[in-house]
C-alpha positions as CSV (number, residue, x, y, z in Angstrom):
1,X,-17.9,109.2,128.6
2,X,-17.3,111.5,126.0
3,X,-13.5,111.2,126.4
4,X,-13.4,107.3,125.8
5,X,-13.2,107.4,122.1
6,X,-10.0,110.0,122.3
7,X,-8.2,108.0,124.8
8,X,-8.4,104.7,123.0
9,X,-7.3,106.3,119.9
10,X,-4.5,108.0,121.7
11,X,-3.8,104.7,123.2
12,X,-3.9,103.1,119.5
13,X,-1.2,106.0,118.4
14,X,1.6,105.3,120.8
15,X,1.7,101.7,120.4
16,X,3.7,99.9,117.7
17,X,1.8,100.1,114.4
18,X,-1.0,97.4,114.3
19,X,-3.9,97.6,112.1
20,X,-6.1,94.9,113.6
21,X,-5.0,96.2,117.2
22,X,-6.5,99.6,115.9
23,X,-9.5,98.7,114.5
24,X,-10.8,96.7,117.4
25,X,-10.1,99.7,119.6
26,X,-12.0,102.0,117.4
27,X,-14.5,99.7,116.9
28,X,-15.1,99.3,120.7
29,X,-14.7,103.3,120.9
30,X,-17.7,103.5,118.5
31,X,-19.9,101.3,120.7
32,X,-19.2,102.6,123.3
33,X,-19.8,106.3,122.3
34,X,-23.1,105.3,120.4
35,X,-24.3,103.7,123.7
36,X,-23.0,107.2,125.4
37,X,-24.8,109.2,122.8
38,X,-28.2,107.0,123.1
39,X,-28.6,107.4,126.9
40,X,-28.0,110.9,126.4
41,X,-31.0,111.0,124.0
42,X,-32.9,108.7,126.8
43,X,-32.3,110.9,129.5
44,X,-33.5,113.9,126.8
45,X,-36.8,112.0,126.2
46,X,-37.2,111.6,130.3
47,X,-38.1,108.4,131.4
48,X,-39.2,109.8,134.7
49,X,-42.0,111.5,133.1
50,X,-45.2,110.1,134.8
51,X,-46.9,107.4,132.6
52,X,-50.4,108.2,131.6
53,X,-53.1,105.2,131.6
54,X,-56.5,106.9,130.2
55,X,-59.8,104.3,130.5
56,X,-62.8,104.9,128.4
57,X,-66.2,103.1,129.0
58,X,-69.0,103.5,126.8
59,X,-72.5,104.9,128.0
60,X,-71.2,104.3,131.6
61,X,-73.4,106.2,134.2
62,X,-72.1,107.9,137.1
63,X,-74.0,105.8,139.4
64,X,-72.6,102.3,138.3
65,X,-69.8,102.1,140.9
66,X,-70.5,100.2,143.8
67,X,-67.8,102.1,146.3
68,X,-69.6,105.1,145.4
69,X,-72.9,104.0,146.6
70,X,-74.7,101.7,144.4
71,X,-75.2,98.3,146.3
72,X,-76.7,96.5,143.2
73,X,-73.3,96.5,140.8
74,X,-70.2,94.4,141.4
75,X,-67.2,96.3,140.5
76,X,-64.4,95.5,142.3
77,X,-61.7,97.0,140.5
78,X,-63.2,100.5,139.7
79,X,-64.1,100.1,143.6
80,X,-59.9,100.0,143.7
81,X,-59.6,103.0,142.0
82,X,-61.8,105.1,143.5
83,X,-60.4,104.2,146.9
84,X,-56.8,104.5,145.2
85,X,-57.8,107.8,144.3
86,X,-59.9,110.7,143.9
87,X,-63.3,110.7,142.5
88,X,-64.6,114.1,140.7
89,X,-68.4,113.2,141.6
90,X,-69.8,115.3,139.0
91,X,-68.3,115.1,135.8
92,X,-70.8,115.9,132.6
93,X,-70.6,115.7,129.0
94,X,-71.7,118.9,127.2
95,X,-74.1,117.0,124.3
96,X,-73.9,116.3,120.7
97,X,-74.6,117.7,117.4
98,X,-75.6,113.6,116.6
99,X,-77.7,110.9,117.6
100,X,-74.5,109.3,118.3
101,X,-73.6,111.3,121.3
102,X,-70.2,109.7,121.4
103,X,-69.1,111.0,118.3
104,X,-69.6,114.7,119.6
105,X,-68.1,113.2,123.1
106,X,-64.8,111.8,121.6
107,X,-64.5,115.1,119.0
108,X,-64.3,117.0,122.0
109,X,-62.3,114.8,123.8
110,X,-59.5,114.8,121.0
111,X,-59.9,118.3,119.9
112,X,-59.9,119.9,123.6
113,X,-62.7,122.2,121.8
114,X,-66.4,122.6,123.5
115,X,-69.1,121.1,121.9
116,X,-69.8,123.3,118.8
117,X,-66.5,124.4,118.1
118,X,-65.7,120.5,118.0
119,X,-68.7,120.2,115.5
120,X,-67.4,122.9,113.5
121,X,-63.7,121.1,113.0
122,X,-65.6,117.6,112.9
123,X,-65.1,116.8,109.4
124,X,-61.6,118.3,109.2
125,X,-60.4,116.2,112.2
126,X,-57.5,114.6,110.0
127,X,-56.5,117.8,109.1
128,X,-56.4,118.8,113.2
129,X,-54.1,115.8,113.6
130,X,-51.9,116.5,111.1
131,X,-51.3,119.9,112.3
132,X,-50.6,118.7,116.0
133,X,-53.8,119.6,117.6
134,X,-54.6,116.0,118.6
135,X,-54.4,114.5,121.6
136,X,-52.4,111.6,120.7
137,X,-50.2,114.0,118.6
138,X,-49.7,116.8,121.1
139,X,-48.7,113.7,123.8
140,X,-46.0,111.7,120.9
141,X,-44.7,115.7,120.2
142,X,-43.6,115.6,124.1
143,X,-41.6,112.0,124.1
144,X,-44.9,109.5,125.0
145,X,-44.7,106.5,123.5
146,X,-48.2,106.4,122.9
147,X,-50.3,103.4,122.6
148,X,-54.4,102.9,121.0
149,X,-56.9,100.2,121.2
150,X,-60.8,99.8,121.3
151,X,-63.7,102.3,119.8
152,X,-62.5,105.3,118.1
153,X,-65.4,107.0,116.5
154,X,-63.3,109.9,115.2
155,X,-62.8,111.0,112.1
156,X,-59.0,111.6,112.5
157,X,-56.9,108.6,111.3
158,X,-56.4,106.5,114.5
159,X,-53.4,104.0,113.0
160,X,-51.4,108.0,112.8
161,X,-53.0,109.1,115.8
162,X,-51.1,106.8,118.2
163,X,-47.3,105.3,118.0
164,X,-48.6,101.5,118.2
165,X,-52.5,100.9,117.5
166,X,-54.0,97.5,117.9
167,X,-58.1,96.4,116.4
168,X,-59.7,100.1,116.4
169,X,-63.6,99.3,116.4
170,X,-66.3,101.1,115.0
171,X,-68.8,103.2,117.2
172,X,-70.7,100.0,118.7
173,X,-71.0,95.9,117.7
174,X,-73.1,95.1,114.9
175,X,-76.4,94.9,116.2
176,X,-79.2,92.3,115.1
177,X,-82.9,92.5,114.9
178,X,-84.1,90.3,117.4
179,X,-82.2,92.8,120.2
180,X,-84.8,95.3,119.9
181,X,-88.5,95.6,121.1
182,X,-87.5,93.2,123.8
183,X,-88.3,91.5,126.1
184,X,-91.9,91.6,126.1
185,X,-93.4,89.7,129.4
186,X,-94.8,86.2,128.8
187,X,-93.0,85.8,125.7
188,X,-90.0,84.1,124.9
189,X,-87.0,86.1,124.4
190,X,-85.3,85.7,121.0
191,X,-82.5,87.5,122.5
192,X,-79.3,86.1,124.5
193,X,-76.6,87.9,125.6
194,X,-74.2,85.3,126.6
195,X,-74.7,83.5,122.7
196,X,-71.9,84.5,120.2
197,X,-73.9,83.5,117.2
198,X,-75.4,87.3,117.1
199,X,-72.5,88.2,116.8
200,X,-72.1,92.1,118.5
201,X,-69.2,92.0,121.0
202,X,-68.5,88.3,120.2
203,X,-67.4,89.0,116.6
204,X,-63.9,87.6,115.8
205,X,-64.0,84.8,118.6
206,X,-63.2,86.6,121.7
207,X,-65.2,89.3,123.3
208,X,-64.3,92.6,122.4
209,X,-63.7,93.7,125.8
210,X,-61.6,90.8,126.9
211,X,-59.2,91.9,123.4
212,X,-59.0,95.3,124.9
213,X,-57.5,93.8,127.9
214,X,-55.6,91.2,125.8
215,X,-53.8,93.7,123.7
216,X,-53.4,96.5,127.0
217,X,-51.3,93.9,128.7
218,X,-49.4,93.1,125.5
219,X,-48.2,97.0,125.4
220,X,-47.6,97.2,129.1
221,X,-45.2,94.1,128.9
222,X,-43.4,95.8,126.1
223,X,-43.0,99.1,127.8
224,X,-41.8,97.6,130.8
225,X,-38.9,97.0,129.4
226,X,-38.8,100.5,127.6
227,X,-37.4,104.0,128.8
228,X,-39.7,106.2,127.1
229,X,-42.8,107.2,129.4
230,X,-46.1,105.8,127.9
231,X,-49.4,107.0,127.0
232,X,-52.1,104.4,126.5
233,X,-55.8,105.2,125.4
234,X,-57.9,102.2,126.1
235,X,-61.1,102.6,124.8
236,X,-64.0,99.7,125.3
237,X,-66.9,99.5,123.8
238,X,-68.6,98.3,126.9
239,X,-71.5,99.4,128.1
240,X,-73.1,100.2,124.9
241,X,-75.5,98.1,123.8
242,X,-75.4,95.3,122.0
243,X,-75.3,94.6,125.9
244,X,-73.5,91.0,125.7
245,X,-71.4,89.4,128.1
246,X,-70.1,86.0,129.4
247,X,-73.6,83.6,131.1
248,X,-71.5,83.7,134.5
249,X,-71.7,87.7,134.6
250,X,-75.3,87.5,133.8
251,X,-76.0,85.0,136.7
252,X,-74.1,87.5,138.6
253,X,-77.6,89.5,138.6
254,X,-81.2,88.3,139.3
255,X,-83.6,90.5,136.7
256,X,-86.2,90.4,140.0
257,X,-84.0,91.5,142.2
258,X,-83.1,94.4,140.4
259,X,-84.5,98.0,141.2
260,X,-86.6,99.8,138.9
261,X,-85.7,103.2,138.8
262,X,-87.4,105.7,141.3
263,X,-87.8,107.8,138.0
264,X,-89.4,104.9,136.1
265,X,-92.4,106.2,133.6
266,X,-94.0,104.2,130.9
267,X,-93.5,106.9,128.7
268,X,-91.8,110.4,128.9
269,X,-94.2,113.3,128.0
270,X,-92.1,114.9,125.5
271,X,-90.5,112.2,123.8
272,X,-91.0,112.9,119.9
273,X,-90.0,116.7,120.8
274,X,-86.9,116.2,122.0
275,X,-85.8,113.7,119.4
276,X,-86.4,110.8,121.7
277,X,-89.5,108.9,120.2
278,X,-89.9,105.7,118.6
279,X,-87.4,106.8,115.5
280,X,-84.8,106.9,118.0
281,X,-82.3,103.3,117.7
282,X,-81.5,103.6,121.5
283,X,-84.8,104.1,122.5
284,X,-85.8,100.9,120.0
285,X,-84.4,98.4,122.4
286,X,-87.7,98.1,124.8
287,X,-90.8,98.1,123.7
288,X,-93.0,101.0,124.3
289,X,-94.9,101.7,126.2
290,X,-91.7,100.8,128.6
291,X,-92.6,97.8,131.5
292,X,-91.0,97.3,134.7
293,X,-89.7,93.9,133.6
294,X,-88.4,95.3,130.7
295,X,-86.6,97.7,132.2
296,X,-85.1,95.6,134.7
297,X,-83.9,92.8,132.0
298,X,-82.6,95.7,130.7
299,X,-80.3,96.7,133.7
300,X,-79.3,93.0,134.2
301,X,-77.8,93.0,130.8
302,X,-76.1,96.7,131.5
303,X,-74.9,95.2,135.0
304,X,-73.3,92.2,133.4
305,X,-71.3,93.8,130.8
306,X,-70.6,96.3,133.1
307,X,-68.8,93.7,135.5
308,X,-67.2,91.9,132.9
309,X,-65.8,95.1,131.9
310,X,-64.4,95.7,135.5
311,X,-62.6,92.2,135.4
312,X,-60.9,93.3,132.6
313,X,-59.8,96.5,133.8
314,X,-58.2,94.6,137.1
315,X,-56.3,92.8,134.4
316,X,-55.0,95.7,133.2
317,X,-54.5,97.2,136.7
318,X,-52.5,94.4,137.8
319,X,-50.4,94.6,134.5
320,X,-49.7,98.1,135.6
321,X,-48.3,97.1,138.9
322,X,-46.5,94.2,136.8
323,X,-44.2,96.8,135.0
324,X,-42.5,98.0,138.3
325,X,-43.7,101.6,136.9
326,X,-47.0,101.8,138.7
327,X,-45.7,104.5,141.6
328,X,-44.9,106.7,138.5
329,X,-48.2,106.0,136.3
330,X,-51.4,108.1,136.2
331,X,-54.6,106.4,135.7
332,X,-58.0,108.2,134.6
333,X,-60.9,106.5,134.3
334,X,-64.3,107.7,133.1
335,X,-67.0,107.4,130.4
336,X,-67.6,109.5,127.1
337,X,-71.6,109.8,128.3
338,X,-74.5,108.5,130.9
339,X,-77.6,106.1,129.7
340,X,-81.2,106.0,130.8
341,X,-81.9,102.4,130.7
342,X,-85.2,102.8,132.2
343,X,-84.9,106.4,134.0
344,X,-87.6,109.0,133.0
345,X,-89.3,106.4,130.5
346,X,-85.8,106.5,128.0
347,X,-83.7,103.8,127.1
348,X,-81.0,106.1,125.3
349,X,-78.3,108.8,126.7
350,X,-79.9,111.6,124.3
351,X,-81.3,113.7,127.1
352,X,-80.3,116.2,129.4
353,X,-81.0,114.8,132.6
354,X,-78.2,113.4,134.8
355,X,-78.2,109.8,134.1
356,X,-77.0,110.5,130.7
357,X,-75.1,113.4,131.1
358,X,-73.0,112.7,134.0
359,X,-70.3,109.9,134.6
360,X,-67.9,108.6,136.8
361,X,-64.4,110.1,136.7
362,X,-61.9,108.8,139.0
363,X,-58.1,109.7,138.8
364,X,-55.2,107.8,140.5
365,X,-51.7,109.1,140.5
366,X,-48.9,110.7,142.9
367,X,-50.7,113.8,143.5
368,X,-54.6,112.5,144.0
369,X,-55.6,112.1,147.2
370,X,-56.6,108.2,147.8
371,X,-60.4,108.3,148.8
372,X,-61.3,111.5,148.3
373,X,-64.3,112.8,146.9
374,X,-64.4,116.4,145.1
375,X,-67.7,117.6,144.4
376,X,-66.9,120.4,141.8
377,X,-68.3,120.2,138.2
378,X,-66.2,119.4,135.5
379,X,-66.4,117.8,132.4
380,X,-65.2,114.8,131.1
381,X,-63.3,116.5,128.5
382,X,-61.3,117.9,131.2
383,X,-59.2,114.5,131.1
384,X,-57.3,115.6,128.3
385,X,-55.4,118.9,129.6
386,X,-55.1,117.0,133.0
387,X,-52.7,114.6,130.7
388,X,-51.1,117.3,129.3
389,X,-50.4,118.8,132.7
390,X,-49.5,115.9,134.0
391,X,-46.8,114.9,131.6
392,X,-45.8,119.0,131.8
393,X,-47.4,119.6,128.5
394,X,-48.3,123.9,128.2
395,X,-51.6,124.0,127.4
396,X,-52.2,124.5,123.4
397,X,-54.4,128.1,122.7
398,X,-56.6,125.8,120.9
399,X,-58.1,123.6,124.2
400,X,-60.9,125.0,126.1
401,X,-61.4,122.6,128.8
402,X,-59.1,122.9,131.9
403,X,-57.1,120.6,133.9
404,X,-58.6,118.9,137.0
405,X,-55.2,119.1,138.9
406,X,-55.5,122.5,140.6
407,X,-58.9,121.3,142.2
408,X,-57.1,118.2,143.4
409,X,-55.2,120.7,145.4
410,X,-58.3,122.5,146.5
411,X,-58.8,124.9,143.8
412,X,-62.7,125.6,143.1
413,X,-64.1,124.6,139.5
414,X,-63.5,126.5,136.4
415,X,-66.7,125.8,135.6
416,X,-69.7,128.3,137.5
417,X,-72.3,126.5,135.1
418,X,-72.6,123.3,133.1
419,X,-74.3,123.7,129.7
420,X,-76.1,120.7,127.7
421,X,-77.6,120.6,124.4
422,X,-78.6,118.2,122.1
423,X,-79.6,119.1,118.4
424,X,-81.8,122.0,118.3
425,X,-84.2,120.3,120.2
426,X,-82.8,120.4,124.0
427,X,-81.0,123.0,126.1
428,X,-79.9,123.0,129.5
429,X,-77.9,124.6,132.3
430,X,-77.2,123.6,135.7
431,X,-76.0,125.2,138.9
432,X,-74.8,124.1,142.2
433,X,-78.3,123.6,143.3
434,X,-80.7,123.9,140.0
435,X,-81.3,122.4,136.6
436,X,-83.4,124.2,133.9
437,X,-83.8,122.2,130.8
438,X,-85.2,123.5,127.8
439,X,-87.1,122.2,125.0
440,X,-87.8,124.3,121.9
441,X,-89.8,122.5,119.6
442,X,-92.1,121.7,122.9
443,X,-92.0,125.5,124.2
444,X,-91.4,124.1,127.5
445,X,-88.7,124.3,130.1
446,X,-88.2,122.1,133.1
447,X,-86.9,122.6,136.4
448,X,-85.0,120.7,139.1
449,X,-84.0,121.4,142.5
450,X,-81.0,119.1,142.4
451,X,-80.4,119.5,146.1
452,X,-83.6,118.2,147.6
453,X,-84.7,116.0,144.3
454,X,-81.4,114.7,143.1
455,X,-83.1,112.0,141.0
456,X,-85.0,114.8,138.9
457,X,-88.6,113.8,139.7
458,X,-90.7,117.0,140.5
459,X,-90.4,119.6,137.7
460,X,-91.2,122.9,139.6
461,X,-90.9,125.4,136.7
462,X,-94.4,126.4,136.5
463,X,-94.6,127.2,140.6
464,X,-95.1,130.9,140.9
465,X,-92.8,131.4,143.1
466,X,-89.9,130.0,140.8
467,X,-90.8,132.2,137.9
468,X,-87.9,135.0,138.5
469,X,-85.8,131.9,138.8
470,X,-86.5,130.3,135.7
471,X,-86.2,133.7,134.1
472,X,-82.7,134.3,135.7
473,X,-81.5,130.7,134.9
474,X,-83.0,131.3,131.3
475,X,-80.9,134.5,131.0
476,X,-77.8,132.8,132.4
477,X,-78.4,130.1,129.4
478,X,-78.2,132.4,127.3
479,X,-75.1,133.9,128.1
480,X,-73.5,130.6,128.2
481,X,-74.9,129.8,124.6
482,X,-72.4,132.7,123.7
483,X,-69.5,131.4,125.6
484,X,-70.0,127.9,123.3
485,X,-70.8,129.5,119.9
486,X,-74.0,127.9,120.2
487,X,-76.2,129.6,117.5
488,X,-79.9,127.9,118.4
489,X,-81.8,130.7,118.7
490,X,-83.9,130.3,122.3
491,X,-85.7,134.0,121.8
492,X,-89.5,132.8,121.5
493,X,-89.2,131.0,125.0
494,X,-87.9,133.8,126.8
495,X,-89.7,134.2,129.9
496,X,-92.4,137.0,130.5
497,X,-91.0,138.9,133.1
498,X,-94.3,140.9,134.0
499,X,-95.6,140.1,137.2
C-alpha cells in the first residue's frame, strides 16, 4: 500500500501533461494512502484486544443469586453468568472510613489502593485521575474506548474519567421521610416501592436501572461498528434503598413466604458502640426493635429491585451478543458491598458480618472456566487489576490489589487473611476457618467458627479453649493493620496471655 502514491505519480508524469488527470490521480493516491495509514493506526490500537464489561451492583449481598444457592430469589441472567463463567465465592470489601461505605469501596476500586491509603488520596482523587493513576485513565492510555454510566460516588471527575459518559448518578436516589421506620404491622404502610410519586429511582420518568441498560445498549450498538476495543463501567444504583421497582417485580415475591434470616435478632447487642444505632441512616429504615414482619417486607423489596436489575443485565448481555464481539469480551460482575436487611438485628452494611462485607464476584471470558467455583478469598477491588491484566497492561506500582487471573489457572489467593474495618469502631480478621471481630469502643471481641457456623450465629470468643486462638488472631490483626496503614490503636484490647 505504501507504493500506491509513487506509482500513481509516476503514471501521471509519464503521460502527456493533463492537469485535470494529474489532479484526479493525486487525489486518489492521497485517499488511498490516508486510508492505509488509518488502517495501520487501527492495527496499532489492536482491535483484537479483549473488550471488558464491568457491571457493578450496589448493596448486593453474596447470597442473592439463585444459581449460587438462594432458592428465594429470581435471577436468571446472573444465573447465566455464573454458569458461563467462574464464581469467586468469597469476595470481600475491606470496609470504610465513612458511613457511606460505597464511597470507600469505589475509591479503592478506581484508585487501586487499600482502604486507608485510598482514604489518604480521597480528597485528591481528581489529581490522581489527571496523573493517569485512575482506572478509567489507565484503560484509555492503553487504547481502550471507555464508557461509564450510573452511580459514581468518587471525588474524581466522572465526565473526564471516561471517553463517553451518560447520566452520572449520586450515591443514592433521593429519599423521602415516609420511606423510613416502616412497615409497622397492623398499620397502613405509607410507602409504595412502585409508585413514581415518591421519586427516587423513578426520578426522571424512567427507572434508573432501565436507564443504565438503555444507555449501555446505545453504546454497544455504536461499539459494534468501531475497531477500538472498549471498556464499559456500568454502575447500577440498585439494590440500594429506596428499594423501588415496578409492581410486576414486587408481585413475584410474597412477603409471607420470605424466610426471616437465621441470624435474625430484634436488636443487636452492641449496635450503639459499633456505630449502627438509631442515628445511622441505614438503620432507620425499619422500626426498632426489628420485627419479623418488617424484615420480610424489606427483603421482598430488596429481592424485587434485584430481579428488576437482573432483567436489565439480561438486556445488556443480549446486546453484547448482538455486537458480534462476545467471544472476545470479558464480563466482570460484582457489588460494592453487601447488606444486612434483617441479619443480626441490622439493616445496613456498616458491620463486619459476611452478609455486609461479602459480595458476588462473577467473571466470564475466554480464560474463565464455565461453572467453576473458586473458594479462595479475594477482594472485590481485585476487579481493577484483573481488567488491566486482561488488557495486557502492566500493573502500576500504586495498585495494591491483585489480578484474579492466576487464580483462574489454579494458583492460591495472595491474601492469607481478609481484613475488615469500619471507622474507629470495628475491625476484623478472617482466615479460612475463623473470623475475629473487634469492637474497640465496646471493649468486646467476637469469634466465629466459619466452618461449623457459616451464618455467624454463635460467638465462641469466651470459651476457655479458644483463649489462645483469640490471642493469635488478635496479633495477626495487629500485624495486618501495619500492612494496611491502619493507625487505630488496639493495644488496650490486647488479650491477657497469662493462664
